C-alpha positions, 0 to 999 in steps of 0.5 A: 685496234691495231697491235704490233708484236715485237720479235727480237734476237731471242729467235736463236736456238742457243738462247735456250729457254728464251728461244723456246718461249718466243718460238711458241709465242710466235706460232700461237699468235700467228695461228690464232684467229683474234676477234674483229676487234684486233688487227695483229701484225709482227714488227721485225728487225731486219727479217732476223730469221728465216723462221719468219718467212712462213708467217701468215700475219702481216710483217712490218720490217724496220732496217737498222743495218744502215745506222747501227754497227752490225756487231752486237753490243749488249750495252749499246746506245739504242736511241737510233733503233728506238727512233726507227721503231717509233717511225715504223709504228706511227707510219703503219698506224699501230695503236699498241706495241706488244713486247713478248719478251723482256725488252729495255727500249725506252720507247715513246709509245704505248706498249705491253711487256712480258716479264720473266723474272726480277732476278737482280732484286729477287735472288742472291747477288750472283755475278749475272745479276749484279756485276759488270754493270748488270745490276745498273742496267736492269735497274735503269732499263728493265725496271723503267721499261716495266714501270712505263708500260701500259701493262706487264704480263707475267707467267704465274701468280708467284711472278705477279707477287714478285713484281708487286713486291719489288716494283710496287706497281699498280696491281691492275696493270699486272696480268698473268699468262700462265707458263706453257711448255716449248714445242719440244713436247710436240715432236715425235721420236721413234725407238730407232732415233732414240737409240741413235742419239743415245749412241751418239752421246755414248749414254749407256747407263741410267742417268739424271738430266739437268738442262740449264745454261751454266749461270751461277744461279742455275746451281750446278755446284750443289747438284754436283755435291749431291751427285757425289753423295749419290755415287758414294751410296753406290748408285750406278748413274750418270748426270747429264748436263746440257746447256751453253757456258755463260761464265760458270762452266770452268768452275763446275768442271773444276768441282767435278774434277776435284770430286773425281766425277769426270767419268760420271758427269756428262757435259753435252753443251748445247743440244737441239730439241729432238736430242733433248726430248730423247734425253728427257724420255730416257732419264730417270728423272729431271732434276732442277736445282735452280735458285731463280724462279718464279718458274722454269719451263723444263719442269712443266715440260717434264710433267707433260712428258710424264717424267719424274721431277725433283726440283728446288722448293720455290713458290713458283715451282709448287704453283706450276707442278701442283705438288707433283714434284719432289722438292728440296732445299737447293743449298742442301746437297744431302736433301737433293741427294735424298730426293733424287733417290726417292724419285727412283721408281716414285709413283707420280700421279701425273695429271698435267695436260699440255695447254694448246696453242688455242688456249694460249691464244684465248688467254692473250686475247682475254688480256687484250680485252682488259687492256684495250678499254684503257687504250681506247681512251686516247688516240695517236697524239701522245703529246698531251701536256 
């Protein structure tokens, strides 16, 4: 059975969590020795990134530059690109396509798809989920793509519950590939490098870290209010915020100014993995007030690095942290402040062990083993009426 793994534009560092997930998934699949039952290759658009040059498994490349405008438009018509994908799959006699990131291709081909969240249905009506055509796009494309798939893979039982609840899918087609950390935990840093990076950003005080892009659902607002309460209690800390602006940064900057916290809240923008690792290891704790789950990768990374975690009380967060975190109501600044204070010197019973690439590969193959039984029932002629 020949399986093509689709690689898309998430392979750019400034994407954030999407990049961390995709880069490790590519590494896992490329390194893992699948059974003789499977021939696994990669399907790539225009050799997107030099990071793909050293892949060991076969690469199938389809060229879109001749037919698509090079300027990326989010809501573009994908029909021409879909035709090219289908032609590449058929000409290479692929049996099954695996979208390892959430995709919105209305493709006429059997496929598996990973899903991260259903935020437009499971969360409050934030602008990034419901406005400017986003809700309609997610409903018409994402939901349709999930429903048409042979199988949907999600990162937790909480994620599976959301899919079954909001999409009413056939339960047997929803599989769990447990969330894992990005490669950030595998980097090694010495004391000299740590000092150099901290000096670069002028981080001289004790600080709390929140690595998240500036979307509304990341809830920087209530964290800022909680941090103000912390400062008013005479805690001599800084709050370090990393991540790119997704439209809400100016509002948060205004809030910080109104609360006279400009010298206490540090906006560092996008930072690379080594820098973020230094921040993790130097922080008092990771605070994660996101209003959207089901899970969030930085929480798992912090546990594996043995860093105290204070986070929003979401079912998915409890599931992946095994009750090692301190949980708060993400809309209650008093509760957030209280839990941050409690995290100082808190005696955590760290028992999270990083999942290895081989374990992730075994989990993927186990899912393939279950799906392939259905896929073998039909061949490559999809015109069956």
